mmJSON file of the N, C-alpha and C atoms, coordinates in Angstrom:
{"data_MODEL":{"atom_site":{
"group_PDB":["ATOM","ATOM","ATOM","ATOM","ATOM","ATOM","ATOM","ATOM","ATOM","ATOM","ATOM","ATOM","ATOM","ATOM","ATOM","ATOM","ATOM","ATOM","ATOM","ATOM","ATOM","ATOM","ATOM","ATOM","ATOM","ATOM","ATOM","ATOM","ATOM","ATOM","ATOM","ATOM","ATOM","ATOM","ATOM","ATOM","ATOM","ATOM","ATOM","ATOM","ATOM","ATOM","ATOM","ATOM","ATOM","ATOM","ATOM","ATOM","ATOM","ATOM","ATOM","ATOM","ATOM","ATOM","ATOM","ATOM","ATOM","ATOM","ATOM","ATOM","ATOM","ATOM","ATOM","ATOM","ATOM","ATOM","ATOM","ATOM","ATOM","ATOM","ATOM","ATOM","ATOM","ATOM","ATOM","ATOM","ATOM","ATOM","ATOM","ATOM","ATOM","ATOM","ATOM","ATOM","ATOM","ATOM","ATOM","ATOM","ATOM","ATOM","ATOM","ATOM","ATOM","ATOM","ATOM","ATOM","ATOM","ATOM","ATOM","ATOM","ATOM","ATOM","ATOM","ATOM","ATOM","ATOM","ATOM","ATOM","ATOM","ATOM","ATOM","ATOM","ATOM","ATOM","ATOM","ATOM","ATOM","ATOM","ATOM","ATOM","ATOM","ATOM","ATOM","ATOM","ATOM","ATOM","ATOM","ATOM","ATOM","ATOM","ATOM","ATOM","ATOM","ATOM","ATOM","ATOM","ATOM","ATOM","ATOM","ATOM","ATOM","ATOM","ATOM","ATOM","ATOM","ATOM","ATOM","ATOM","ATOM","ATOM","ATOM","ATOM","ATOM","ATOM","ATOM","ATOM","ATOM","ATOM","ATOM","ATOM","ATOM","ATOM","ATOM","ATOM","ATOM","ATOM","ATOM","ATOM","ATOM","ATOM","ATOM","ATOM","ATOM","ATOM","ATOM","ATOM","ATOM","ATOM","ATOM","ATOM","ATOM","ATOM","ATOM","ATOM","ATOM","ATOM","ATOM","ATOM","ATOM","ATOM","ATOM","ATOM","ATOM","ATOM","ATOM","ATOM","ATOM","ATOM","ATOM","ATOM","ATOM","ATOM","ATOM","ATOM","ATOM","ATOM","ATOM","ATOM","ATOM","ATOM","ATOM","ATOM","ATOM","ATOM","ATOM","ATOM","ATOM","ATOM","ATOM","ATOM","ATOM","ATOM","ATOM","ATOM","ATOM","ATOM","ATOM","ATOM","ATOM","ATOM","ATOM","ATOM","ATOM","ATOM","ATOM","ATOM","ATOM","ATOM","ATOM","ATOM","ATOM","ATOM","ATOM","ATOM","ATOM","ATOM"],
"id":[1,2,3,4,5,6,7,8,9,10,11,12,13,14,15,16,17,18,19,20,21,22,23,24,25,26,27,28,29,30,31,32,33,34,35,36,37,38,39,40,41,42,43,44,45,46,47,48,49,50,51,52,53,54,55,56,57,58,59,60,61,62,63,64,65,66,67,68,69,70,71,72,73,74,75,76,77,78,79,80,81,82,83,84,85,86,87,88,89,90,91,92,93,94,95,96,97,98,99,100,101,102,103,104,105,106,107,108,109,110,111,112,113,114,115,116,117,118,119,120,121,122,123,124,125,126,127,128,129,130,131,132,133,134,135,136,137,138,139,140,141,142,143,144,145,146,147,148,149,150,151,152,153,154,155,156,157,158,159,160,161,162,163,164,165,166,167,168,169,170,171,172,173,174,175,176,177,178,179,180,181,182,183,184,185,186,187,188,189,190,191,192,193,194,195,196,197,198,199,200,201,202,203,204,205,206,207,208,209,210,211,212,213,214,215,216,217,218,219,220,221,222,223,224,225,226,227,228,229,230,231,232,233,234,235,236,237,238,239,240,241,242,243,244,245,246],
"type_symbol":["N","C","C","N","C","C","N","C","C","N","C","C","N","C","C","N","C","C","N","C","C","N","C","C","N","C","C","N","C","C","N","C","C","N","C","C","N","C","C","N","C","C","N","C","C","N","C","C","N","C","C","N","C","C","N","C","C","N","C","C","N","C","C","N","C","C","N","C","C","N","C","C","N","C","C","N","C","C","N","C","C","N","C","C","N","C","C","N","C","C","N","C","C","N","C","C","N","C","C","N","C","C","N","C","C","N","C","C","N","C","C","N","C","C","N","C","C","N","C","C","N","C","C","N","C","C","N","C","C","N","C","C","N","C","C","N","C","C","N","C","C","N","C","C","N","C","C","N","C","C","N","C","C","N","C","C","N","C","C","N","C","C","N","C","C","N","C","C","N","C","C","N","C","C","N","C","C","N","C","C","N","C","C","N","C","C","N","C","C","N","C","C","N","C","C","N","C","C","N","C","C","N","C","C","N","C","C","N","C","C","N","C","C","N","C","C","N","C","C","N","C","C","N","C","C","N","C","C","N","C","C","N","C","C","N","C","C","N","C","C","N","C","C","N","C","C"],
"label_atom_id":["N","CA","C","N","CA","C","N","CA","C","N","CA","C","N","CA","C","N","CA","C","N","CA","C","N","CA","C","N","CA","C","N","CA","C","N","CA","C","N","CA","C","N","CA","C","N","CA","C","N","CA","C","N","CA","C","N","CA","C","N","CA","C","N","CA","C","N","CA","C","N","CA","C","N","CA","C","N","CA","C","N","CA","C","N","CA","C","N","CA","C","N","CA","C","N","CA","C","N","CA","C","N","CA","C","N","CA","C","N","CA","C","N","CA","C","N","CA","C","N","CA","C","N","CA","C","N","CA","C","N","CA","C","N","CA","C","N","CA","C","N","CA","C","N","CA","C","N","CA","C","N","CA","C","N","CA","C","N","CA","C","N","CA","C","N","CA","C","N","CA","C","N","CA","C","N","CA","C","N","CA","C","N","CA","C","N","CA","C","N","CA","C","N","CA","C","N","CA","C","N","CA","C","N","CA","C","N","CA","C","N","CA","C","N","CA","C","N","CA","C","N","CA","C","N","CA","C","N","CA","C","N","CA","C","N","CA","C","N","CA","C","N","CA","C","N","CA","C","N","CA","C","N","CA","C","N","CA","C","N","CA","C","N","CA","C","N","CA","C","N","CA","C","N","CA","C","N","CA","C","N","CA","C","N","CA","C"],
"label_alt_id":[null,null,null,null,null,null,null,null,null,null,null,null,null,null,null,null,null,null,null,null,null,null,null,null,null,null,null,null,null,null,null,null,null,null,null,null,null,null,null,null,null,null,null,null,null,null,null,null,null,null,null,null,null,null,null,null,null,null,null,null,null,null,null,null,null,null,null,null,null,null,null,null,null,null,null,null,null,null,null,null,null,null,null,null,null,null,null,null,null,null,null,null,null,null,null,null,null,null,null,null,null,null,null,null,null,null,null,null,null,null,null,null,null,null,null,null,null,null,null,null,null,null,null,null,null,null,null,null,null,null,null,null,null,null,null,null,null,null,null,null,null,null,null,null,null,null,null,null,null,null,null,null,null,null,null,null,null,null,null,null,null,null,null,null,null,null,null,null,null,null,null,null,null,null,null,null,null,null,null,null,null,null,null,null,null,null,null,null,null,null,null,null,null,null,null,null,null,null,null,null,null,null,null,null,null,null,null,null,null,null,null,null,null,null,null,null,null,null,null,null,null,null,null,null,null,null,null,null,null,null,null,null,null,null,null,null,null,null,null,null,null,null,null,null,null,null],
"label_comp_id":["GLU","GLU","GLU","GLN","GLN","GLN","LEU","LEU","LEU","LYS","LYS","LYS","VAL","VAL","VAL","GLY","GLY","GLY","ASP","ASP","ASP","SER","SER","SER","GLU","GLU","GLU","VAL","VAL","VAL","GLY","GLY","GLY","ASN","ASN","ASN","ASN","ASN","ASN","ARG","ARG","ARG","VAL","VAL","VAL","GLU","GLU","GLU","ALA","ALA","ALA","MET","MET","MET","SER","SER","SER","ASN","ASN","ASN","GLU","GLU","GLU","ALA","ALA","ALA","LEU","LEU","LEU","SER","SER","SER","ASP","ASP","ASP","LEU","LEU","LEU","TYR","TYR","TYR","SER","SER","SER","GLN","GLN","GLN","CYS","CYS","CYS","ILE","ILE","ILE","LYS","LYS","LYS","LEU","LEU","LEU","ALA","ALA","ALA","THR","THR","THR","SER","SER","SER","ASN","ASN","ASN","LYS","LYS","LYS","ILE","ILE","ILE","ASN","ASN","ASN","GLN","GLN","GLN","LYS","LYS","LYS","ASN","ASN","ASN","THR","THR","THR","TRP","TRP","TRP","THR","THR","THR","LEU","LEU","LEU","LYS","LYS","LYS","LEU","LEU","LEU","ILE","ILE","ILE","ASP","ASP","ASP","HIS","HIS","HIS","MET","MET","MET","ASP","ASP","ASP","GLU","GLU","GLU","CYS","CYS","CYS","VAL","VAL","VAL","LEU","LEU","LEU","ARG","ARG","ARG","LYS","LYS","LYS","ASP","ASP","ASP","GLU","GLU","GLU","LYS","LYS","LYS","GLY","GLY","GLY","GLN","GLN","GLN","LEU","LEU","LEU","ASN","ASN","ASN","PHE","PHE","PHE","GLN","GLN","GLN","LYS","LYS","LYS","ALA","ALA","ALA","SER","SER","SER","CYS","CYS","CYS","THR","THR","THR","LEU","LEU","LEU","ASP","ASP","ASP","ALA","ALA","ALA","SER","SER","SER","VAL","VAL","VAL","LYS","LYS","LYS","ILE","ILE","ILE","TYR","TYR","TYR"],
"label_asym_id":["A","A","A","A","A","A","A","A","A","A","A","A","A","A","A","A","A","A","A","A","A","A","A","A","A","A","A","A","A","A","A","A","A","A","A","A","A","A","A","A","A","A","A","A","A","A","A","A","A","A","A","A","A","A","A","A","A","A","A","A","A","A","A","A","A","A","A","A","A","A","A","A","A","A","A","A","A","A","A","A","A","A","A","A","A","A","A","A","A","A","A","A","A","A","A","A","A","A","A","A","A","A","A","A","A","A","A","A","A","A","A","A","A","A","A","A","A","A","A","A","A","A","A","A","A","A","A","A","A","A","A","A","A","A","A","A","A","A","A","A","A","A","A","A","A","A","A","A","A","A","A","A","A","A","A","A","A","A","A","A","A","A","A","A","A","A","A","A","A","A","A","A","A","A","A","A","A","A","A","A","A","A","A","A","A","A","A","A","A","A","A","A","A","A","A","A","A","A","A","A","A","A","A","A","A","A","A","A","A","A","A","A","A","A","A","A","A","A","A","A","A","A","A","A","A","A","A","A","A","A","A","A","A","A","A","A","A","A","A","A","A","A","A","A","A","A"],
"label_entity_id":["1","1","1","1","1","1","1","1","1","1","1","1","1","1","1","1","1","1","1","1","1","1","1","1","1","1","1","1","1","1","1","1","1","1","1","1","1","1","1","1","1","1","1","1","1","1","1","1","1","1","1","1","1","1","1","1","1","1","1","1","1","1","1","1","1","1","1","1","1","1","1","1","1","1","1","1","1","1","1","1","1","1","1","1","1","1","1","1","1","1","1","1","1","1","1","1","1","1","1","1","1","1","1","1","1","1","1","1","1","1","1","1","1","1","1","1","1","1","1","1","1","1","1","1","1","1","1","1","1","1","1","1","1","1","1","1","1","1","1","1","1","1","1","1","1","1","1","1","1","1","1","1","1","1","1","1","1","1","1","1","1","1","1","1","1","1","1","1","1","1","1","1","1","1","1","1","1","1","1","1","1","1","1","1","1","1","1","1","1","1","1","1","1","1","1","1","1","1","1","1","1","1","1","1","1","1","1","1","1","1","1","1","1","1","1","1","1","1","1","1","1","1","1","1","1","1","1","1","1","1","1","1","1","1","1","1","1","1","1","1","1","1","1","1","1","1"],
"label_seq_id":[1,1,1,2,2,2,3,3,3,4,4,4,5,5,5,6,6,6,7,7,7,8,8,8,9,9,9,10,10,10,11,11,11,12,12,12,13,13,13,14,14,14,15,15,15,16,16,16,17,17,17,18,18,18,19,19,19,20,20,20,21,21,21,22,22,22,23,23,23,24,24,24,25,25,25,26,26,26,27,27,27,28,28,28,29,29,29,30,30,30,31,31,31,32,32,32,33,33,33,34,34,34,35,35,35,36,36,36,37,37,37,38,38,38,39,39,39,40,40,40,41,41,41,42,42,42,43,43,43,44,44,44,45,45,45,46,46,46,47,47,47,48,48,48,49,49,49,50,50,50,51,51,51,52,52,52,53,53,53,54,54,54,55,55,55,56,56,56,57,57,57,58,58,58,59,59,59,60,60,60,61,61,61,62,62,62,63,63,63,64,64,64,65,65,65,66,66,66,67,67,67,68,68,68,69,69,69,70,70,70,71,71,71,72,72,72,73,73,73,74,74,74,75,75,75,76,76,76,77,77,77,78,78,78,79,79,79,80,80,80,81,81,81,82,82,82],
"pdbx_PDB_ins_code":[null,null,null,null,null,null,null,null,null,null,null,null,null,null,null,null,null,null,null,null,null,null,null,null,null,null,null,null,null,null,null,null,null,null,null,null,null,null,null,null,null,null,null,null,null,null,null,null,null,null,null,null,null,null,null,null,null,null,null,null,null,null,null,null,null,null,null,null,null,null,null,null,null,null,null,null,null,null,null,null,null,null,null,null,null,null,null,null,null,null,null,null,null,null,null,null,null,null,null,null,null,null,null,null,null,null,null,null,null,null,null,null,null,null,null,null,null,null,null,null,null,null,null,null,null,null,null,null,null,null,null,null,null,null,null,null,null,null,null,null,null,null,null,null,null,null,null,null,null,null,null,null,null,null,null,null,null,null,null,null,null,null,null,null,null,null,null,null,null,null,null,null,null,null,null,null,null,null,null,null,null,null,null,null,null,null,null,null,null,null,null,null,null,null,null,null,null,null,null,null,null,null,null,null,null,null,null,null,null,null,null,null,null,null,null,null,null,null,null,null,null,null,null,null,null,null,null,null,null,null,null,null,null,null,null,null,null,null,null,null,null,null,null,null,null,null],
"Cartn_x":[227.915,229.322,230.168,231.284,231.987,233.008,232.963,234.418,235.196,236.305,237.651,238.14,238.31,238.548,239.954,240.658,241.978,241.797,241.688,241.074,239.883,238.743,237.788,236.991,235.512,234.616,233.647,233.527,231.867,231.174,229.688,228.544,228.684,228.506,228.764,226.992,226.167,225.343,225.458,225.283,225.919,224.312,224.123,222.566,223.564,222.254,222.44,222.571,223.645,223.989,223.022,222.873,222.396,222.457,222.001,221.988,222.565,223.681,224.243,222.836,222.115,220.734,220.292,219.918,219.623,220.325,221.728,222.538,223.024,222.735,222.747,221.135,219.905,219.463,219.161,219.172,219.877,220.659,221.877,223.183,222.388,222.056,221.231,220.596,219.683,218.46,219.366,220.605,220.855,221.52,222.77,223.293,222.342,221.057,220.156,219.657,219.059,218.745,220.104,221.544,222.31,222.53,223.044,223.018,221.926,220.945,219.633,219.296,220.087,220.335,218.561,218.359,216.723,216.698,218.239,217.237,217.838,216.55,216.017,215.6,215.147,215.157,213.618,212.921,211.839,212.068,213.05,213.341,214.71,215.374,217.067,216.691,215.989,215.888,215.226,215.157,214.778,215.78,216.801,217.937,218.758,219.248,219.657,221.385,221.989,223.167,224.311,224.14,225.049,225.296,224.123,223.928,224.636,224.721,225.75,226.255,227.551,228.356,229.13,229.977,230.807,231.083,229.51,229.635,229.421,228.992,229.189,230.988,231.395,233.122,234.122,233.904,234.71,234.746,233.312,232.9,234.116,234.23,235.28,234.8,235.109,234.457,235.28,234.728,235.409,236.648,237.249,238.873,239.063,238.918,238.906,240.002,239.641,240.293,238.474,239.023,238.171,237.76,236.731,236.357,236.751,237.062,237.701,236.147,235.892,235.228,233.428,232.935,231.777,232.093,233.195,233.55,233.626,233.887,233.982,232.464,231.707,230.551,228.804,229.794,228.989,229.531,230.557,230.867,230.041,230.517,229.187,227.714,227.328,225.872,225.355,226.721,226.198,226.556,227.139,227.912,226.119,225.321,224.462,223.413,223.269,222.391,222.28,223.849,224.311,223.361],
"Cartn_y":[195.563,195.645,196.638,195.675,196.967,197.889,199.237,199.808,199.988,199.855,199.26,200.549,201.475,202.957,202.712,202.947,202.631,200.983,201.275,199.837,199.612,200.233,200.819,200.155,199.19,198.656,199.746,200.047,201.002,200.333,200.789,200.393,201.378,200.187,201.324,201.844,203.188,203.451,204.68,204.554,205.165,204.909,206.165,206.313,206.192,206.073,206.347,207.616,207.295,208.273,209.06,210.432,211.136,211.551,211.089,212.265,213.779,213.608,215.115,216.318,216.415,217.318,217.254,216.196,215.794,216.816,216.342,217.037,218.727,218.879,220.417,221.44,220.533,220.865,221.155,219.908,220.066,220.962,221.11,222.337,223.553,224.333,225.324,225.698,224.718,225.12,225.198,224.408,224.535,225.672,226.375,227.116,227.977,228.38,229.653,229.949,228.82,228.703,229.169,229.148,229.394,230.529,231.28,232.248,233.448,233.115,233.796,233.3,232.812,232.582,231.812,231.259,230.57,229.087,228.528,227.295,226.839,226.773,226.515,225.288,225.086,223.371,223.26,223.354,222.87,222.628,223.378,222.846,221.919,222.009,221.42,219.665,218.814,217.12,217.468,218.304,217.78,218.036,218.72,219.055,218.268,217.465,216.39,216.274,217.635,218.221,217.262,217.256,216.375,215.186,214.467,213.152,212.392,213.76,213.72,214.752,214.966,216.87,215.9,214.544,213.684,213.848,213.693,214.003,215.59,216.44,217.918,217.983,217.96,218.039,217.601,216.552,215.694,216.029,216.412,216.075,217.501,216.654,217.582,218.712,219.423,219.946,219.648,219.96,219.966,219.654,220.432,220.358,219.051,218.191,217.69,217.886,219.057,219.539,219.78,219.639,220.665,221.993,222.009,223.387,223.665,224.124,224.877,225.731,226.615,227.293,226.609,225.77,225.213,224.422,223.619,222.666,223.726,224.445,225.64,226.501,226.413,226.769,225.317,224.485,223.214,223.253,223.193,222.455,223.823,225.533,226.26,225.622,225.657,225.144,223.539,222.842,221.681,222.096,223.507,223.54,224.366,224.918,225.296,224.799,223.536,222.684,221.325,221.941,220.187,221.205],
"Cartn_z":[150.81,150.841,151.628,152.299,153.069,152.522,152.981,152.523,153.759,153.274,154.196,154.475,155.729,156.521,157.805,157.003,158.465,158.148,159.522,159.715,160.566,160.106,160.304,159.654,159.109,158.266,158.471,157.025,157.278,155.774,156.339,154.883,154.218,152.776,151.642,151.482,151.644,152.101,150.78,149.758,148.35,147.634,146.969,146.12,145.061,143.826,142.679,141.998,141.717,140.361,139.604,139.571,138.912,137.335,136.877,135.186,135.169,134.203,133.899,133.903,133.888,133.627,135.729,135.865,136.872,138.065,138.021,138.76,138.491,137.365,137.023,138.237,137.703,138.385,139.786,140.511,141.502,142.053,141.291,141.703,141.864,141.283,140.11,141.928,141.888,143.39,144.478,144.632,146.168,145.902,144.875,145.128,145.349,144.386,144.437,145.541,146.498,148.192,148.6,148.451,149.527,149.163,148.441,147.923,148.339,148.011,149.12,150.042,150.948,152.718,152.659,152.102,151.856,152.351,153.077,153.706,154.871,155.304,156.397,157.126,158.11,158.902,157.984,157.294,156.261,155.3,154.64,153.041,153.398,154.504,154.352,154.68,154.69,154.476,153.222,151.718,150.711,149.716,150.19,149.681,149.618,148.316,148.432,148.235,147.984,147.925,148.709,149.214,149.9,150.125,149.388,148.835,147.589,146.953,145.623,145.8,146.347,146.914,146.071,145.917,145.465,143.989,143.304,141.866,141.209,142.967,142.362,142.251,143.223,143.244,142.864,141.676,141.577,139.729,139.051,137.932,137.754,136.18,135.372,134.07,134.253,132.814,131.519,130.326,128.588,128.455,129.79,129.675,130.29,130.899,131.979,133.149,133.497,134.782,135.9,137.078,137.57,137.781,138.269,138.711,140.249,140.61,141.929,142.384,141.691,141.712,142.397,141.788,141.636,143.243,143.029,144.111,146.088,145.237,146.299,147.033,146.127,145.801,146.818,145.963,146.261,147.64,148.57,149.68,150.781,150.073,150.963,151.417,149.945,150.169,150.643,150.973,151.571,153.346,153.569,154.778,155.803,154.677,154.545,155.269,154.479,154.386,155.669,156.291,156.873,158.434],
"occupancy":[1.0,1.0,1.0,1.0,1.0,1.0,1.0,1.0,1.0,1.0,1.0,1.0,1.0,1.0,1.0,1.0,1.0,1.0,1.0,1.0,1.0,1.0,1.0,1.0,1.0,1.0,1.0,1.0,1.0,1.0,1.0,1.0,1.0,1.0,1.0,1.0,1.0,1.0,1.0,1.0,1.0,1.0,1.0,1.0,1.0,1.0,1.0,1.0,1.0,1.0,1.0,1.0,1.0,1.0,1.0,1.0,1.0,1.0,1.0,1.0,1.0,1.0,1.0,1.0,1.0,1.0,1.0,1.0,1.0,1.0,1.0,1.0,1.0,1.0,1.0,1.0,1.0,1.0,1.0,1.0,1.0,1.0,1.0,1.0,1.0,1.0,1.0,1.0,1.0,1.0,1.0,1.0,1.0,1.0,1.0,1.0,1.0,1.0,1.0,1.0,1.0,1.0,1.0,1.0,1.0,1.0,1.0,1.0,1.0,1.0,1.0,1.0,1.0,1.0,1.0,1.0,1.0,1.0,1.0,1.0,1.0,1.0,1.0,1.0,1.0,1.0,1.0,1.0,1.0,1.0,1.0,1.0,1.0,1.0,1.0,1.0,1.0,1.0,1.0,1.0,1.0,1.0,1.0,1.0,1.0,1.0,1.0,1.0,1.0,1.0,1.0,1.0,1.0,1.0,1.0,1.0,1.0,1.0,1.0,1.0,1.0,1.0,1.0,1.0,1.0,1.0,1.0,1.0,1.0,1.0,1.0,1.0,1.0,1.0,1.0,1.0,1.0,1.0,1.0,1.0,1.0,1.0,1.0,1.0,1.0,1.0,1.0,1.0,1.0,1.0,1.0,1.0,1.0,1.0,1.0,1.0,1.0,1.0,1.0,1.0,1.0,1.0,1.0,1.0,1.0,1.0,1.0,1.0,1.0,1.0,1.0,1.0,1.0,1.0,1.0,1.0,1.0,1.0,1.0,1.0,1.0,1.0,1.0,1.0,1.0,1.0,1.0,1.0,1.0,1.0,1.0,1.0,1.0,1.0,1.0,1.0,1.0,1.0,1.0,1.0,1.0,1.0,1.0,1.0,1.0,1.0],
"B_iso_or_equiv":[0.0,0.0,0.0,0.0,0.0,0.0,0.0,0.0,0.0,0.0,0.0,0.0,0.0,0.0,0.0,0.0,0.0,0.0,0.0,0.0,0.0,0.0,0.0,0.0,0.0,0.0,0.0,0.0,0.0,0.0,0.0,0.0,0.0,0.0,0.0,0.0,0.0,0.0,0.0,0.0,0.0,0.0,0.0,0.0,0.0,0.0,0.0,0.0,0.0,0.0,0.0,0.0,0.0,0.0,0.0,0.0,0.0,0.0,0.0,0.0,0.0,0.0,0.0,0.0,0.0,0.0,0.0,0.0,0.0,0.0,0.0,0.0,0.0,0.0,0.0,0.0,0.0,0.0,0.0,0.0,0.0,0.0,0.0,0.0,0.0,0.0,0.0,0.0,0.0,0.0,0.0,0.0,0.0,0.0,0.0,0.0,0.0,0.0,0.0,0.0,0.0,0.0,0.0,0.0,0.0,0.0,0.0,0.0,0.0,0.0,0.0,0.0,0.0,0.0,0.0,0.0,0.0,0.0,0.0,0.0,0.0,0.0,0.0,0.0,0.0,0.0,0.0,0.0,0.0,0.0,0.0,0.0,0.0,0.0,0.0,0.0,0.0,0.0,0.0,0.0,0.0,0.0,0.0,0.0,0.0,0.0,0.0,0.0,0.0,0.0,0.0,0.0,0.0,0.0,0.0,0.0,0.0,0.0,0.0,0.0,0.0,0.0,0.0,0.0,0.0,0.0,0.0,0.0,0.0,0.0,0.0,0.0,0.0,0.0,0.0,0.0,0.0,0.0,0.0,0.0,0.0,0.0,0.0,0.0,0.0,0.0,0.0,0.0,0.0,0.0,0.0,0.0,0.0,0.0,0.0,0.0,0.0,0.0,0.0,0.0,0.0,0.0,0.0,0.0,0.0,0.0,0.0,0.0,0.0,0.0,0.0,0.0,0.0,0.0,0.0,0.0,0.0,0.0,0.0,0.0,0.0,0.0,0.0,0.0,0.0,0.0,0.0,0.0,0.0,0.0,0.0,0.0,0.0,0.0,0.0,0.0,0.0,0.0,0.0,0.0,0.0,0.0,0.0,0.0,0.0,0.0],
"pdbx_formal_charge":[null,null,null,null,null,null,null,null,null,null,null,null,null,null,null,null,null,null,null,null,null,null,null,null,null,null,null,null,null,null,null,null,null,null,null,null,null,null,null,null,null,null,null,null,null,null,null,null,null,null,null,null,null,null,null,null,null,null,null,null,null,null,null,null,null,null,null,null,null,null,null,null,null,null,null,null,null,null,null,null,null,null,null,null,null,null,null,null,null,null,null,null,null,null,null,null,null,null,null,null,null,null,null,null,null,null,null,null,null,null,null,null,null,null,null,null,null,null,null,null,null,null,null,null,null,null,null,null,null,null,null,null,null,null,null,null,null,null,null,null,null,null,null,null,null,null,null,null,null,null,null,null,null,null,null,null,null,null,null,null,null,null,null,null,null,null,null,null,null,null,null,null,null,null,null,null,null,null,null,null,null,null,null,null,null,null,null,null,null,null,null,null,null,null,null,null,null,null,null,null,null,null,null,null,null,null,null,null,null,null,null,null,null,null,null,null,null,null,null,null,null,null,null,null,null,null,null,null,null,null,null,null,null,null,null,null,null,null,null,null,null,null,null,null,null,null],
"auth_seq_id":[1,1,1,2,2,2,3,3,3,4,4,4,5,5,5,6,6,6,7,7,7,8,8,8,9,9,9,10,10,10,11,11,11,12,12,12,13,13,13,14,14,14,15,15,15,16,16,16,17,17,17,18,18,18,19,19,19,20,20,20,21,21,21,22,22,22,23,23,23,24,24,24,25,25,25,26,26,26,27,27,27,28,28,28,29,29,29,30,30,30,31,31,31,32,32,32,33,33,33,34,34,34,35,35,35,36,36,36,37,37,37,38,38,38,39,39,39,40,40,40,41,41,41,42,42,42,43,43,43,44,44,44,45,45,45,46,46,46,47,47,47,48,48,48,49,49,49,50,50,50,51,51,51,52,52,52,53,53,53,54,54,54,55,55,55,56,56,56,57,57,57,58,58,58,59,59,59,60,60,60,61,61,61,62,62,62,63,63,63,64,64,64,65,65,65,66,66,66,67,67,67,68,68,68,69,69,69,70,70,70,71,71,71,72,72,72,73,73,73,74,74,74,75,75,75,76,76,76,77,77,77,78,78,78,79,79,79,80,80,80,81,81,81,82,82,82],
"auth_comp_id":["GLU","GLU","GLU","GLN","GLN","GLN","LEU","LEU","LEU","LYS","LYS","LYS","VAL","VAL","VAL","GLY","GLY","GLY","ASP","ASP","ASP","SER","SER","SER","GLU","GLU","GLU","VAL","VAL","VAL","GLY","GLY","GLY","ASN","ASN","ASN","ASN","ASN","ASN","ARG","ARG","ARG","VAL","VAL","VAL","GLU","GLU","GLU","ALA","ALA","ALA","MET","MET","MET","SER","SER","SER","ASN","ASN","ASN","GLU","GLU","GLU","ALA","ALA","ALA","LEU","LEU","LEU","SER","SER","SER","ASP","ASP","ASP","LEU","LEU","LEU","TYR","TYR","TYR","SER","SER","SER","GLN","GLN","GLN","CYS","CYS","CYS","ILE","ILE","ILE","LYS","LYS","LYS","LEU","LEU","LEU","ALA","ALA","ALA","THR","THR","THR","SER","SER","SER","ASN","ASN","ASN","LYS","LYS","LYS","ILE","ILE","ILE","ASN","ASN","ASN","GLN","GLN","GLN","LYS","LYS","LYS","ASN","ASN","ASN","THR","THR","THR","TRP","TRP","TRP","THR","THR","THR","LEU","LEU","LEU","LYS","LYS","LYS","LEU","LEU","LEU","ILE","ILE","ILE","ASP","ASP","ASP","HIS","HIS","HIS","MET","MET","MET","ASP","ASP","ASP","GLU","GLU","GLU","CYS","CYS","CYS","VAL","VAL","VAL","LEU","LEU","LEU","ARG","ARG","ARG","LYS","LYS","LYS","ASP","ASP","ASP","GLU","GLU","GLU","LYS","LYS","LYS","GLY","GLY","GLY","GLN","GLN","GLN","LEU","LEU","LEU","ASN","ASN","ASN","PHE","PHE","PHE","GLN","GLN","GLN","LYS","LYS","LYS","ALA","ALA","ALA","SER","SER","SER","CYS","CYS","CYS","THR","THR","THR","LEU","LEU","LEU","ASP","ASP","ASP","ALA","ALA","ALA","SER","SER","SER","VAL","VAL","VAL","LYS","LYS","LYS","ILE","ILE","ILE","TYR","TYR","TYR"],
"auth_asym_id":["A","A","A","A","A","A","A","A","A","A","A","A","A","A","A","A","A","A","A","A","A","A","A","A","A","A","A","A","A","A","A","A","A","A","A","A","A","A","A","A","A","A","A","A","A","A","A","A","A","A","A","A","A","A","A","A","A","A","A","A","A","A","A","A","A","A","A","A","A","A","A","A","A","A","A","A","A","A","A","A","A","A","A","A","A","A","A","A","A","A","A","A","A","A","A","A","A","A","A","A","A","A","A","A","A","A","A","A","A","A","A","A","A","A","A","A","A","A","A","A","A","A","A","A","A","A","A","A","A","A","A","A","A","A","A","A","A","A","A","A","A","A","A","A","A","A","A","A","A","A","A","A","A","A","A","A","A","A","A","A","A","A","A","A","A","A","A","A","A","A","A","A","A","A","A","A","A","A","A","A","A","A","A","A","A","A","A","A","A","A","A","A","A","A","A","A","A","A","A","A","A","A","A","A","A","A","A","A","A","A","A","A","A","A","A","A","A","A","A","A","A","A","A","A","A","A","A","A","A","A","A","A","A","A","A","A","A","A","A","A","A","A","A","A","A","A"],
"auth_atom_id":["N","CA","C","N","CA","C","N","CA","C","N","CA","C","N","CA","C","N","CA","C","N","CA","C","N","CA","C","N","CA","C","N","CA","C","N","CA","C","N","CA","C","N","CA","C","N","CA","C","N","CA","C","N","CA","C","N","CA","C","N","CA","C","N","CA","C","N","CA","C","N","CA","C","N","CA","C","N","CA","C","N","CA","C","N","CA","C","N","CA","C","N","CA","C","N","CA","C","N","CA","C","N","CA","C","N","CA","C","N","CA","C","N","CA","C","N","CA","C","N","CA","C","N","CA","C","N","CA","C","N","CA","C","N","CA","C","N","CA","C","N","CA","C","N","CA","C","N","CA","C","N","CA","C","N","CA","C","N","CA","C","N","CA","C","N","CA","C","N","CA","C","N","CA","C","N","CA","C","N","CA","C","N","CA","C","N","CA","C","N","CA","C","N","CA","C","N","CA","C","N","CA","C","N","CA","C","N","CA","C","N","CA","C","N","CA","C","N","CA","C","N","CA","C","N","CA","C","N","CA","C","N","CA","C","N","CA","C","N","CA","C","N","CA","C","N","CA","C","N","CA","C","N","CA","C","N","CA","C","N","CA","C","N","CA","C","N","CA","C","N","CA","C","N","CA","C","N","CA","C","N","CA","C","N","CA","C"],
"pdbx_PDB_model_num":[1,1,1,1,1,1,1,1,1,1,1,1,1,1,1,1,1,1,1,1,1,1,1,1,1,1,1,1,1,1,1,1,1,1,1,1,1,1,1,1,1,1,1,1,1,1,1,1,1,1,1,1,1,1,1,1,1,1,1,1,1,1,1,1,1,1,1,1,1,1,1,1,1,1,1,1,1,1,1,1,1,1,1,1,1,1,1,1,1,1,1,1,1,1,1,1,1,1,1,1,1,1,1,1,1,1,1,1,1,1,1,1,1,1,1,1,1,1,1,1,1,1,1,1,1,1,1,1,1,1,1,1,1,1,1,1,1,1,1,1,1,1,1,1,1,1,1,1,1,1,1,1,1,1,1,1,1,1,1,1,1,1,1,1,1,1,1,1,1,1,1,1,1,1,1,1,1,1,1,1,1,1,1,1,1,1,1,1,1,1,1,1,1,1,1,1,1,1,1,1,1,1,1,1,1,1,1,1,1,1,1,1,1,1,1,1,1,1,1,1,1,1,1,1,1,1,1,1,1,1,1,1,1,1,1,1,1,1,1,1,1,1,1,1,1,1]
}}}
């Protein structure tokens, strides 16, 4: 399936969505590594936060609102992984 971005077509390399529990575990692990400055060349390829960043950032809380603090932490950790 092709996605249309502007005038270009882009291949859809979508990864499967994770369960809430798996996503929470991934988020916690990556944030812990990022805050303790433990993301390095050896473990960066095993961290799948960037693959699931949209799920982390766009997930709404129990009130149906986006959690901007969680989004900020997700972006910060993703930058360190990248």
